[in-house]
N, C-alpha and C positions, 0 to 999 in steps of 0.2 A: 502493499500500501503506499509504504515511503516513496518508494521508487517512482509508480505511478502517480502521484502526485505532486511530486519534486521536480516532476517532468514538464509540467506545467509552467511554471516559472519565467523560463521564456520567454513565451505568449506575452505571459502577463506584463511581466514588464518590458517588453520589446512596445506594446503596448502604449504602456501609461509617457516610455522616453519619446511614445512615434509625436506625444500629444502636447508635448512641451516640457516637462516634469523634466528635473536635473536628478543625477544619481543620488545625492543626499536625498530627494524628496519621496522619488520610489521607494526606497531605503524606507525612510522615517514611518512613511504609511503604512508599509508589508510589516515589520516588525511592530509597531505601535499599535494595530489595528489585533493584528494575530496576540498581540500581547493583555487586552481588555478581554478578548474573547475567553483565553486561558485562563486569564486571574475567574472567572464569573464561573467558568467550568468549574474549575480546582476550588472557590470555595464553596460550590452545589452538591460536590463530592467527597470535600470534608478531609482533602489534602492538607497535610504539613508542608507550611513557606515558611516554618523556622529555619534559619541555618547559623549554625557556627563561625567562628573568625574564618579560622581556618577552610571552613566549607565556601564561605564566601568566596575567596581568597582564590581556591579552584573554581567555582564558578563565574567571577570575573574573567580569569585564564581565556577559558572554553567561547567565553561569550566573544572575548577577542577572536579566538581561531576563527568563530563562525562569523564574525561582524568583516571580519576581513575575504573570506571567501564571497559570502555575497556582491561585495562593494566592487573586489574586481571581477565577479562575473560580470557586474553591472556596465565597468567599465571595459570590459571585453568587447560586451555585444554593440557599445556604442564606438569602435574603432574596427571589428573585423569580421565578419561572417557569422549568424550565431553558432552556423552549423561545425567551424573550424573551433571556436570556442568551447565549443559543446564536445568536439571530437580530445581535443586535450584537459577538458574539465574532466572528464571520463577516464583518466588515467591513475586516479587518484588509488583506484582497489592496488595499483601497483606501488604504489608511495607504500600504502598502510601495511600490505604482507613484508616488504621490505623493512620498513623498519618495527615488523615485530620480530622476524626474524633476528635482525643483528643486535636491537636492544634491548627486545622483550624474550629473547631466548624462546619463541614459537617456532615447535617441532619443523623443520623442513616439511613440504613435500610436494612429487613433482607431479601429483593432480591440483594442487591450487595452483603452482606457478603454470601446469598448462589451462588451466579453467580463466586463471585471471588473462593472459594472455590471447584465451580461446575471444573472450568476452572482451578484450580490447581493438581486435582485430573487428565482431562483429559491430561492436559500437561506430567503428569508424565507415564499416559500408554502408551502413545506416546513414549516415551523412555526407554520402559520399556523393549527394547532387547538389551538397552548397557548401562549396570547400575554398570558391572565390572570394577574394577581399573585397567588401563592400563597400572600401572606402576609410577614411578617418585616417589616423596613426598607424600603423599596422605593426610596427614594431610595439608601441603601447599598448595593444591589444593581446597581442600576444607573452609580453613579461605579464599582464594581468593572468591571465588566464595561468599559465605555469604558476602565479601565486595563488591561483584558488586550489589546484592541484595538494600543495603540501597544507597548507592551512584548512583545509575537508580534513586529509588525512590527520591532520593533528590531533583536529578536533573529535575525531571520530575512537582516536585512541586514549585521548584523554578522555572520556567519558569511560568508557571500560577500565583503565589502569590508575583510574584515580578514586578519592573517596566520593567522588560525586554518584560513582556506581550504585552505591546506598540511598542517595537522596531521593524522592517521591518521584517520577518522571516527567509528571504535567507540573510539576512546582520547578523542577530545572530547567525546562522548556522553557515556561514562563520567565525566569528569572534572564536566560542567557537573550531571550529576545528581546526583553524589557532593557537589558542594557545598551543590546543592539540597537534600539529605538531610541534611547538617551544619547548613544553614539553619535547617531545619524544627524537627528537634532542639531546638536550642536556643533557636527560640521556645518551643515548647511545655515545655521545662524554667521558661522564664524569666513565662512569661502562661499556663499550663495547669498548671504544678504538676506536668509529667514527662509520660512516654510508657508510657502501655499496653502491657504486654505479652503479647499474645493468643495464647489456648492455643486457640479456640473453630474446628474444622474449617472450618464453613460459610462464618465469615469471612473463614478464609485463602484460599478458593475468590474471594473477591470480591476480597482485597489480591494475590493472584496473577494476578487477571486483569486490575486495574487496575496493576500491576507490568510486564508479562512483552508481551503484543498493545498495550495502551492508553499504553504507557511505552518500555519497552527499542524495541522492535521499530518503533515509529512514529517515534521521534525519529532512531535511526540512519539512516531509510529517509529520513525530513526531511534531516536531513545532508547525505546523499550527492545529494539532490534539488537541493538550493538550490548545493553545489560543481558540479554539472553539466548544472542547465538554467536557474539561478540565480533573485535571489530573487522577481522579477515573476513570473515563470511559476508558478515552486513552488506562490505563494502561489495561485493563480488554482487550479492543479489542488487547492488545499485546500478549493477549495468542496463537493467531492468528502464532506468530509464528512460535512453535514446528511443524504446516503445511508444510511449507516449508521443513525443514529439514526432515521430513518423502517423501516425491515429491521425493528429493535428494535424500534420500536415498533408495529409491526404483529402482530410474530412471538410476543413477551415480553408485551408491555402491551394486546396486543389492542385498540391502535387502527385506526381506518380508514384506509382507504388513500380517499383523497377524492379528486376532480377537481383542487384544490388542489394534494396532493402531484404530479399526474400530468404538471401545468404546471411546478410548478417542478423536476422532473425532467429536463423535457424543455429547459428555461433551461439547465439548469446543463451536457446535453450538449451543449449548442449555443456554450455560450461555450467549453469546452474544445475543441470541436473548430476553433474558431475563430480558438486561441492557436496549435495544434497546424499547423495549414496555415500561418498564417504563420510559425511559426519554420521549417519547413518549403523556404518561397517563399525565407526568407535566407539559408539554406546549399544553396542549386542554383544 
């Protein structure tokens, strides 16, 4: 679910940028609205929002990783084709696996590396129709997309390998998004001269689409997945995100469903199946 809903983010982000929103405005509304919704949900569900000093510092660090990921991706969308940005961002499973093996002493596995390779090839094939640059500063766009790889990998690993793993998923997601909204609001005030008060109904539909399914739902399910399945397995399932992009391209933007698209989907399904089969064997 996290992969499918997060895959909607490029569509809504680009739509808001197209109507004149700045990067800070897009992200302030995205994280701010999502935080309010999750706060209401958390209070109604009786979630514990109390944090100790150590826990707050950990959450603060995680929010920085997550905020950098979102900001760098929006910058990438503004400077290079969204397909190129997506291909680069989907390399984060490799970053997660390498860090987990090198620094966290996770057991090396041929199946894991094979699955990562297949998922990356599949993601590339799915976006192969949109690899041309679309203007802007391509150097800035490429660097921004690369930064998103490492910041997102850091967030995924940090959730599982820190005291954050013991924090309620809703509370953790709410803190991360709330701090992120604060970062972006301050950024907009300092560098953009402020954040507009939006009143247009159509624009608010874009904001709600970005804030709810593509942010609130995707992030809380991501946190739960990391806690239950681990960072490596979660990152591999994250390669399913391009599937959402393909569906949007076909049904919204009327893009052709090519042979490369079919091959990409097949490779991703195979990679996920390999990992699921390996995890089942470990538990037997």
